C-alpha positions as CSV (number, residue, x, y, z in Angstrom):
1,M,9.3,16.7,-14.4
2,N,5.7,15.8,-13.3
3,R,4.7,14.0,-10.1
4,K,4.6,10.5,-11.6
5,Q,8.0,10.9,-13.2
6,I,9.6,12.1,-10.0
7,F,8.0,9.2,-8.1
8,E,9.5,6.7,-10.6
9,V,12.9,8.2,-10.0
10,F,12.8,7.0,-6.4
11,F,10.8,3.8,-6.9
12,R,10.4,1.2,-9.5
13,E,6.7,1.7,-10.5
14,K,5.4,-1.9,-10.6
15,P,6.7,-3.3,-7.3
16,A,5.8,-0.1,-5.5
17,M,2.3,-0.2,-6.9
18,M,1.9,-3.9,-6.1
19,L,2.5,-3.2,-2.4
20,V,0.1,-0.3,-2.5
21,E,-2.6,-2.4,-4.2
22,L,-2.2,-5.2,-1.7
23,K,-2.5,-2.7,1.1
24,N,-5.7,-1.2,-0.3
25,A,-7.3,-4.4,-1.4
26,E,-10.9,-4.6,-0.2
27,S,-11.0,-8.4,-0.5
28,Q,-8.6,-11.3,-0.8
29,I,-6.3,-11.0,-3.8
30,Y,-4.1,-13.3,-5.8
31,A,-1.4,-12.8,-8.4
32,S,-3.5,-12.8,-11.5
33,I,-5.8,-10.2,-10.1
34,L,-2.9,-8.1,-9.0
35,A,-1.3,-8.4,-12.5
36,K,-4.5,-7.0,-14.1
37,Q,-4.7,-4.1,-11.5
38,I,-1.2,-2.9,-12.2
39,D,-1.2,-3.7,-15.9
40,C,1.6,-6.2,-15.8
41,T,2.2,-9.7,-17.0
42,Y,1.4,-12.6,-14.6
43,S,4.9,-14.0,-14.8
44,H,6.5,-10.7,-14.0
45,V,4.2,-10.2,-11.0
46,V,5.0,-13.7,-9.7
47,K,8.7,-13.0,-10.0
48,I,8.4,-9.8,-8.0
49,L,6.2,-11.4,-5.4
50,Q,8.8,-14.1,-4.9
51,E,11.4,-11.4,-4.2
52,M,9.0,-9.7,-1.9
53,Q,8.4,-12.9,0.0
54,K,12.2,-13.4,0.5
55,A,12.3,-9.8,1.8
56,E,9.4,-10.7,4.2
57,L,7.1,-8.1,2.8
58,I,4.3,-10.6,1.8
59,N,3.1,-14.1,2.6
60,F,1.4,-16.6,0.3
61,K,-1.6,-18.2,1.9
62,K,-2.8,-21.3,0.1
63,E,-6.5,-21.7,-0.1
64,G,-7.4,-24.7,-2.3
65,R,-5.8,-24.2,-5.6
66,L,-5.4,-20.4,-5.0
67,K,-2.4,-18.7,-3.5
68,L,-3.7,-15.7,-1.8
69,L,-1.5,-12.8,-1.0
70,E,-1.2,-10.9,2.2
71,L,1.1,-8.2,3.4
72,T,3.3,-8.8,6.5
73,S,3.4,-6.0,9.0
74,K,6.7,-4.9,7.5
75,G,5.1,-4.9,4.0
76,H,2.1,-2.9,5.2
77,Q,4.4,-0.3,6.8
78,I,6.4,0.1,3.6
79,A,3.3,0.3,1.5
80,S,1.9,3.0,3.7
81,N,5.2,5.0,3.4
82,I,5.2,4.6,-0.4
83,E,1.7,5.9,-0.5
84,S,2.6,8.9,1.8
85,I,5.6,9.8,-0.3
86,R,3.5,9.5,-3.5
87,T,1.0,12.0,-2.2
88,M,3.7,14.4,-1.1
89,L,5.2,14.5,-4.5
């Protein structure tokens, strides 16, 4: 089993990568950009983001017509841990 496969055994790929992408974003990010970055449909990303918001991992910040995404401190910590585990595998 290669590194990517073993990582996916422990984590669902798309949600984990969403957190990591949000953590590493160099500018403000919103759902459609995130969907492109992780190669996922917009509707699937929004569904996952809503669950992450309920779990207090992200916040939506409304700016005009855009809903910007930001990690909470809990979300940032989890994203950092996911990234660490990924590099260890």
